[in-house]
N, C-alpha and C positions, 0 to 999 in steps of 0.2 A: 563626872570626870574621875579618872583613877588617880590615886596618889602616886606622884612621880617617884617617890622613894620606895614603892613596893617592888620587890624582886620580880623581874619579868617571869621567872619560872613559877611564881605563885599566882599568876593572873589567869582568870578564866578566859574563854574565847570572847565572850562579850566585853570583858575588860580590855582585852587586847585590841578589839575593834575600836573602842573609844580612845585608847592610848595612841594608836597609830593614825587615826583618821585625820587629825590636824596636820601631821607631817606629810601624809599622802596628799592632802590638798595643796600643801606648799610645793610638793614635787610635781603635782598634776599640771601646774602652770607651764611646765617645760616638757614633761614626759607624757602628759595626758593621764587619764585615769587607767593606768596600765599596771602590768605586773612589775615593771621597772620602778614606778613610783612607789608601789607597795614594798618592794624589796629594799629600796633605799631608806624608806621610813623604818622598816624592821631593823636594818643595820644600825640606824641612829639610836634605837631604843634597846639594842642588845637582845632582840627577839629573833629566834630562829626563823629563817625565811620560809621553811616548810610549815611551821606553825602559823605564821602570818597568812600563808596561802590558804590554810585550812579555815582560818578565821574569816577570810573573805572569799570563800569558795563560790559565792554568787557573782564574782567578778566586779567590773566597774560599778554596777548598780549598787552592790553591797557596800562598796567603799563610799559612794556618794550618800547612801542611806546613813551610814555611821557618821560621816562628816556633818550632815544636816542635824543629826541628833546632838552632836557636840556644839553646834552653833546654837541650837535651842537652849542647851545647858548654859552656854556663855551668856545668852540673852537674859535668862532667869537670874544668873549670878550678878549681872549688871543692874538688875532692878528687883531687889528683894521685896517681899510683901510689905514691909513697913514703908518703903519708898513709894510704892504704888498706891498704898492706902491714903497718902496725902494728896493724891491727884484726882481730878474729875475723870470720868470714864473716857472722854475724848482724849485727854492728855495721856491716859494709861495706854490706850491702843497706839497712839502716835509714838510714844516713848518705846514701846515694845517693838514696833516695826523698825524704828530707827536703831535700836540696840541690836536687832538681828542683822540689819544692814552693816552696822559697824563691825560686827563679828566676822562678816564675810569680806569687808573692804580690802584687807591685805591680800585677798586671794580672788580678785575679780576675774582673772583669766581662768582660774580653776572653776569658778562658778559658771562662767560662760561655756566652758567645755562640758560641765555637768549638765547644764540645761540642754545642750545639743544632744547628749546621750539620752536624757529622759524624754526628749521629744520624738525619739524613734518609736514607730508604731508598737513594737513589742514591749515598750517600757511605759506606755501611757497610763496603764492602770497603777503601776508603782509610782509614777509621777503624781497622780491624783492623790494617792494615799499619803505620800510624803508632804505634799502641800497642805492637805487637810490636817495632818498631824501638827504641823507648825501653827496654823491659824487656830486650831483648837487649843493648843498650848497658850497662845496669846489671849484668847478670850477667857480661858479659865484663870489665867494669871490676873486678868483685868477684873475678875470677880463675877463673871457671868455664870449663872446657875440654871439658865433656861433648859427645860427638857422637852418642850413642845416644838412646834414648827419654827419658833424663833431661834432655837438652837441651830438649826440648819441654815436659815436665811442669813443670820449674822456671819456664820462661817463662810458661806458661799460668797457673800459680798466682800468680806475681807480677803478671801482667796483671790478674787478678781482684782481687787485693789493692789494687793501685794504683788501679784504677777505683773501688772502694768507698771508698778513702781520699779520692779527689778529691771524691766526693759530700759527705763530711763537711767537707772543707777549704773548699769553696765557701761554706758557711754557718757557718763557725766564727768566732765573735767572742770566743773566750776569749783570755786573755793569751798571747802568743807561740804561738798555735795549740796550746795545751796539749791540748785535746780531740782534735785531729787526731793529735798525737804519741802520745797514749795509745791511740787506736784503731789506729794503724799498728803500735804495739808489740805489741798483742794479735794482730794478723793475721800479723805476721812470726813471732811465737812459733809460730803454727799451722803455718806453712811449715816451720820448723825441726823441729818434732815429727814432721811427716809425712815429711820427708827422713830423719830418724833411724830411724823405724819402717820405712821402705822399705829402708834400708840393712840393717837387721836381717833383713828377709824375704829379701833377696838372699843374705845370708851363710848363712842357714839352708838356703836352696834349693841353694846350691852344695855342701853336705855331704850332700845326699840321694842315695841310690843312683840311678843312671841306669837307667831301664827299657830304653832302647834298647841300652845297653851290656850289660845282663843278657841280653836277647834275643840279641844278637850272640854272646855267649859260649856260649849254648845251641846256636846254629847252627854256630859255629866255635870249638869248645872249645880252650883253650890246652893244648898237649901238651909 
């Protein structure tokens, strides 16, 4: 996030995007992800409207992209490394998802409208990229360093869980989003059970006789 004390005239376009995104989200609940929402946000930050338009020349999708980035930054600020280090992996993932939901909670209508825009056929590739960016941020913050197929399976599963949880979250009127938390807890349990089962399969496979090694010994016997 940019320093609020920084003179708007000294901001880069990337910094302007991050500065304006939360205010655009606030306005989007009433005006949609529109030029009007962007202009009102620019006025509030004393940024020239034409400069703001240049910063978000990609239109609504660019605004949503910037907002999601600020949400990820808020999530990380809420859970610094030393806090996450004291948790088990399941607790880390749960806390990260809950922190991201908390960051969007004041703007649920803006989120609903953002999802509707990203669901349009022409925006599906961008929607996938933004979703993957967020779950990748979560797993990295949780300490995941996998670079093999585990890297992709973990993120794909969390993306599915997060997407399903958002659906519950948007219509959750329970106290402190208790229904959303319970739903998320069950889905995270599912991920952990899958990872545990997968690890067991890998361990068992590593102790099986190697067919290629056996054939090699037949062709080139040890003497």
